[in-house]
N, C-alpha and C positions, 0 to 999 in steps of 0.2 A: 632700474633695466639694465641689463649686463649688456657689455660691448658685441657680445654674440645676437642680442634680444633687440631689433629696433622696430617691434609691433605691426600691427597689422599694415600690410602691404599694399600700394596702387592696385597689384594683382588680384587681391580680393575683391573691391571693389570692381573693377572692370570685369570679373566672372560672374559676379551676381549682376550687373547690368546686362550683360551680354546672356545671362541664363544658364552659364555654364558648371557644371559639377567636376569635380576633383576626379570623380570616374571616366569623363569625357575625356579628358586631358591624357589620363594613363591610356585609355581604349585607343586615342587618334596617334599618341608618342611611337615612333618608331626606332626609341631610344631605350626601352625598358624603365619607364618611368614608373615609381610607386606611388600609391594614395598617401603613403605619410612623408613622401619629398614633396608631392606637391601641397600638402597640408604646412609642411612646415615652410613653404615659400609664401603662402599665406599669412602665415600668421610672424612672420617676420624671424623667424631663425634664420642668421647670417648664413648663406650660402657662398660656393666657391662658385668662379665666373663661369666654370664650366656648366654647374648645374642651373645656373639662373640660364643660363643660354640655353641648354635644354627645355628647362620649363616654358619658357620663350617659346623657342619653336613649336612646342606640344600647344600652347595657348593659340598661335598664330593657324596652326595647322586643323584645330577642333574650329575654329571659326571659318575656314577657309572650305571644311565640307558640307557647311550650312548654306553657301550663300551660292543664289542664280549666278549668270555668266556677267549681267549688270554689277552686280554688285561686286563681284571679283574684281572687276575693273575701276573700280570707284574704290575699294578698300586699300586702307596704307599701314602696310604691316607695323607692330607693335615691336620695339626695342625694349633690350632688360633696362633703361633707363626710364622708362615709360611704365614700366612694373615694378620698380626695386627702389625704394629711399635711398638707399645705400650704394645704388649702383651710380659710377661712375658717369657724368652729364645729367643727374635727374635733376629735373627743376620742377619745384613744387608747382608753378602756377601754368602747367602744360595745357595746352587746349587740345583735347581729342578730336581729330580730324575724323573719325568714323563717328560720331555722337548721334548724328543723324540716323544713322543705319542704325542702333540700338534701342532708340526712343519709339 
């Protein structure tokens, strides 16, 4: 594995748990995110901080658009440290505060 390839990212698992597709992130993004960029993010190709933030915002927005008002109040937004294993502040044993919402 090269220093640019970090393997499947937590983002991939969270997208599966929430039932989100790459297309949904691209559609909800206001920042011209592409399918290729989302796929690279999921598979662990090293992204710049700016690109990680763009994917992170699209992920949170895609979830937000699905929620009722009550769910919006309970939702804790994800950060890049929750979605990418090579992000500053990443914790391998992090517990998702939103877990009850997707189960």
